[in-house]
C-alpha positions as CSV (number, residue, x, y, z in Angstrom):
1,X,79.7,112.3,84.3
2,X,79.6,116.2,84.6
3,X,83.1,117.6,83.5
4,X,84.8,119.3,86.7
5,X,85.9,122.8,86.5
6,X,88.6,124.9,88.1
7,X,88.0,128.7,88.7
8,X,91.1,131.0,88.2
9,X,90.3,132.0,91.9
10,X,90.6,128.3,93.2
11,X,93.8,127.9,91.3
12,X,95.3,131.0,92.9
13,X,94.2,129.8,96.2
14,X,95.9,126.5,96.3
15,X,99.0,127.3,94.3
16,X,98.0,125.8,90.9
17,X,99.7,127.1,87.6
18,X,97.7,125.9,84.6
19,X,99.5,126.1,81.4
20,X,98.0,125.8,77.7
21,X,94.2,126.2,78.3
22,X,92.0,128.1,76.1
23,X,89.0,129.3,78.5
24,X,90.4,131.6,81.1
25,X,87.1,132.0,83.0
26,X,86.8,128.2,84.1
27,X,88.8,125.4,83.0
28,X,87.4,122.0,82.2
29,X,89.9,119.4,83.8
30,X,89.3,117.2,80.7
31,X,91.0,119.8,78.6
32,X,93.8,120.8,80.8
33,X,97.2,119.8,79.2
34,X,99.3,120.5,82.2
35,X,99.2,121.2,85.8
36,X,102.1,122.5,87.7
37,X,102.2,122.7,91.4
38,X,103.7,126.2,92.7
39,X,106.0,126.3,95.8
40,X,103.7,126.4,98.8
41,X,100.8,124.8,97.1
42,X,98.0,123.4,99.1
43,X,98.4,119.6,97.8
44,X,96.0,118.1,99.7
45,X,93.3,120.6,98.9
46,X,94.2,120.1,95.2
47,X,94.0,116.4,95.4
48,X,90.5,116.4,97.2
49,X,89.0,118.5,94.4
50,X,90.6,116.5,91.6
51,X,89.8,113.2,93.0
52,X,86.9,113.3,95.3
53,X,86.1,110.2,97.2
54,X,89.2,108.2,96.3
55,X,90.7,106.6,99.0
56,X,94.0,107.9,100.3
57,X,97.3,106.3,99.7
58,X,97.9,106.2,103.4
59,X,95.3,106.9,106.5
60,X,96.6,106.7,109.8
61,X,94.3,107.6,112.9
62,X,95.4,107.6,116.5
63,X,98.2,105.2,116.1
64,X,100.2,103.9,119.0
65,X,102.7,101.4,119.6
66,X,104.6,100.4,122.6
67,X,107.8,98.3,123.4
68,X,107.1,97.3,126.8
69,X,107.0,100.2,128.9
70,X,108.3,102.5,126.5
71,X,105.7,104.3,124.1
72,X,107.4,104.5,120.8
73,X,104.4,106.0,118.8
74,X,101.9,108.1,120.8
75,X,98.4,108.7,119.2
76,X,99.5,110.0,115.9
77,X,97.2,110.9,112.8
78,X,98.2,111.6,109.3
79,X,97.3,111.0,105.8
80,X,99.2,110.8,102.3
81,X,97.8,111.4,99.0
82,X,98.4,109.6,95.8
83,X,101.5,110.8,94.1
84,X,102.5,112.7,97.1
85,X,105.7,112.5,98.8
86,X,105.1,112.7,102.5
87,X,108.1,112.8,105.0
88,X,108.3,112.1,108.7
89,X,111.1,114.2,110.3
90,X,112.7,114.1,113.3
91,X,115.6,113.0,115.7
92,X,116.6,109.4,116.0
93,X,114.3,107.7,118.2
94,X,111.4,109.9,117.5
95,X,109.1,107.1,116.3
96,X,109.6,107.4,112.7
97,X,111.0,103.9,111.9
98,X,108.3,102.3,114.0
99,X,105.5,104.0,112.0
100,X,107.0,102.9,108.8
101,X,107.4,99.3,110.0
102,X,103.8,99.4,111.0
103,X,102.7,100.6,107.7
104,X,104.9,97.9,105.9
105,X,103.1,95.4,107.8
106,X,106.5,94.3,109.7
107,X,105.1,95.4,113.2
108,X,101.8,95.1,114.6
109,X,99.5,97.9,115.3
110,X,99.2,98.5,119.1
111,X,96.1,100.9,119.4
112,X,94.6,102.9,116.5
113,X,94.3,102.1,112.7
114,X,96.0,102.4,109.6
115,X,95.1,101.8,106.0
116,X,96.7,101.8,102.7
117,X,94.5,102.5,99.6
118,X,91.5,101.6,101.7
119,X,93.0,98.1,103.0
120,X,93.2,97.7,106.6
121,X,96.9,97.2,107.4
122,X,96.0,94.9,110.4
123,X,93.1,92.9,109.0
124,X,94.5,92.9,105.2
125,X,98.3,92.8,105.6
126,X,98.5,90.2,102.7
127,X,96.8,92.6,100.5
128,X,98.7,95.6,101.5
129,X,101.8,93.7,100.9
130,X,101.1,93.3,97.2
131,X,100.7,97.1,96.6
132,X,103.6,98.2,98.6
133,X,107.5,98.3,98.8
134,X,109.6,99.0,101.8
135,X,113.5,99.9,102.3
136,X,114.4,99.5,105.9
137,X,117.2,102.0,106.9
138,X,119.7,99.4,107.5
139,X,118.7,97.1,104.4
140,X,121.6,95.1,102.5
141,X,122.3,93.4,99.4
142,X,124.0,89.9,98.9
143,X,127.7,91.0,98.6
144,X,128.6,87.7,96.8
145,X,126.5,88.4,94.0
146,X,127.0,90.8,91.1
147,X,124.6,93.9,91.0
148,X,122.5,92.4,87.9
149,X,122.4,89.0,89.4
150,X,121.1,90.4,92.9
151,X,118.3,92.3,90.8
152,X,117.4,89.1,88.9
153,X,117.1,87.2,91.9
154,X,114.8,89.5,93.6
155,X,112.8,90.0,90.5
156,X,112.3,86.1,90.7
157,X,110.9,86.5,94.2
158,X,108.3,88.8,93.1
159,X,107.0,86.9,90.0
160,X,107.4,83.7,88.2
161,X,106.5,85.2,85.0
162,X,110.0,85.5,83.1
163,X,108.7,88.6,81.0
164,X,107.4,90.4,84.2
165,X,111.0,89.6,85.6
166,X,112.7,91.1,82.8
167,X,110.4,94.1,83.3
168,X,111.3,94.6,86.8
169,X,115.1,94.3,86.1
170,X,115.0,96.6,83.3
171,X,113.3,99.2,85.2
172,X,115.8,98.9,88.2
173,X,118.7,99.3,85.7
174,X,117.4,102.5,84.6
175,X,116.5,103.7,88.1
176,X,120.0,102.8,89.6
177,X,122.1,104.1,86.9
178,X,124.8,102.0,87.9
179,X,125.8,101.0,84.1
180,X,128.7,98.6,83.7
181,X,129.2,98.4,87.5
182,X,126.2,96.2,87.6
183,X,128.6,93.3,86.5
184,X,130.5,93.9,89.5
185,X,130.1,92.1,93.0
186,X,128.0,94.1,95.5
187,X,131.0,93.9,98.1
188,X,132.9,96.4,95.6
189,X,130.3,99.0,95.7
190,X,130.4,102.1,97.5
191,X,127.9,102.9,100.2
192,X,126.0,105.2,97.8
193,X,126.0,102.8,95.0
194,X,124.5,99.8,97.2
195,X,121.9,102.3,98.5
196,X,120.9,103.3,94.7
197,X,120.8,99.5,94.0
198,X,118.5,98.7,97.0
199,X,116.1,101.8,96.3
200,X,115.8,100.5,92.6
201,X,115.0,97.0,94.0
202,X,112.5,98.5,96.1
203,X,110.4,100.4,93.4
204,X,111.2,98.2,90.4
205,X,107.7,96.5,90.7
206,X,106.1,99.8,90.5
207,X,104.3,99.6,93.9
208,X,101.5,102.0,94.7
209,X,103.3,103.2,97.7
210,X,107.0,103.2,98.3
211,X,108.0,103.2,101.9
212,X,111.5,104.4,102.3
213,X,113.4,104.4,105.8
214,X,116.2,107.2,106.0
215,X,117.1,106.6,102.4
216,X,119.9,108.9,102.0
217,X,121.3,108.4,105.6
218,X,125.2,108.5,105.6
219,X,125.5,109.2,102.0
220,X,127.6,112.0,100.5
221,X,126.2,115.2,98.9
222,X,126.3,113.5,95.1
223,X,124.6,110.4,96.2
224,X,122.2,111.9,98.2
225,X,121.1,114.3,95.5
226,X,120.8,111.1,93.0
227,X,118.5,109.4,95.6
228,X,116.4,112.6,96.0
229,X,116.0,112.9,92.0
230,X,115.0,109.0,91.9
231,X,112.1,109.7,94.6
232,X,110.8,112.9,92.8
233,X,110.9,110.9,89.6
234,X,108.9,108.2,91.1
235,X,106.4,110.7,92.4
236,X,106.0,112.3,89.0
237,X,105.3,108.7,87.6
238,X,102.2,108.3,89.8
239,X,103.8,106.6,93.0
240,X,103.0,107.8,96.5
241,X,106.2,108.1,98.7
242,X,106.4,107.9,102.3
243,X,109.8,108.5,103.7
244,X,111.4,109.1,107.1
245,X,114.5,111.4,107.8
246,X,116.4,113.2,110.5
247,X,117.9,115.4,107.8
248,X,115.2,118.3,107.9
249,X,117.0,120.7,105.5
250,X,117.1,117.8,102.7
251,X,113.6,116.9,103.2
252,X,112.6,120.7,103.0
253,X,113.5,120.4,99.2
254,X,112.0,116.8,98.6
255,X,108.5,116.6,99.9
256,X,105.2,117.9,99.5
257,X,104.4,117.7,103.1
258,X,106.1,116.9,106.2
259,X,105.2,115.9,109.6
260,X,107.2,116.9,112.5
261,X,107.5,114.0,115.0
262,X,109.5,113.8,118.5
263,X,109.0,111.2,121.3
264,X,106.3,109.6,119.6
265,X,104.2,112.4,119.0
266,X,103.5,114.5,115.8
267,X,103.6,118.2,116.5
268,X,102.5,119.6,113.3
269,X,101.8,118.8,109.4
270,X,102.1,121.0,106.4
271,X,104.3,122.0,103.4
272,X,107.7,123.4,104.4
273,X,106.7,127.0,103.3
274,X,103.4,126.9,105.4
275,X,105.4,125.6,108.6
276,X,108.1,128.3,108.2
277,X,105.8,130.8,107.6
278,X,103.6,129.7,110.6
279,X,106.3,129.5,113.1
280,X,108.6,132.6,111.6
281,X,111.3,130.1,111.0
282,X,114.2,130.0,108.3
283,X,114.1,126.5,107.8
284,X,112.6,123.3,109.2
285,X,115.2,122.6,111.8
286,X,114.1,126.0,113.5
287,X,110.5,124.9,113.1
288,X,111.3,121.6,115.0
289,X,113.1,123.5,117.9
290,X,110.0,125.8,118.0
291,X,107.5,123.0,118.1
292,X,109.6,120.7,120.7
293,X,110.5,123.5,123.0
294,X,106.7,124.0,123.8
């Protein structure tokens, strides 16, 4: 297979900063020691260049979903690349949770199509469930169990292999960072502690795609920041993350790309910097107002 090369012109155009390479005229990807994405990087174009022909983590085409006469999701299309943090942002009732539930195989597709790593969400739902993990907004843990007992119980649901179970639990312990409090019952936990436990449970099996619905809703600043760090770390380790939030300022600092959704429709998609520049806005809240007033 011929080696792939990046030109300095391409790197500058899409926002790549290449570190520790010798040939400044063109860079053999096999020799690149480190690639750092700069603010405003064209994430999608970079991934398409580095991984041509690879199936996307998520691909949604003309997706719609109705509840009786209410059209909750209205002909939306978007995709998520591998290792990308992609956010659906909008107010309550915008269609965010319905979209995530469809991709998590909890709800069936109305019209359109959706695939995860090339697997059809409708026709291959069982296979999809083996490579994703889903955290609903209102998820809870068994309050009468200790944190560690809850993690062990959940690990046993994912695998019969004792060594695998231990691997899952060890990873969850590291992710949640609750230390000795894992010995205490969940009912004694704060909302932030419970949410960190649930996020750890969601990703302890190392899914290829983590679907997180409003992961920081109702949390204080400290706990919200800790959840955001967990999400960023997961992405850096190779996991794709699809999340929803109505907190647009928070998502601006977390996601590689965002989709603005309101009343079931996606109004625009891009990096926070691209959207702010396009709509002459100071933040994503101003972008949202500019789009939804149209």
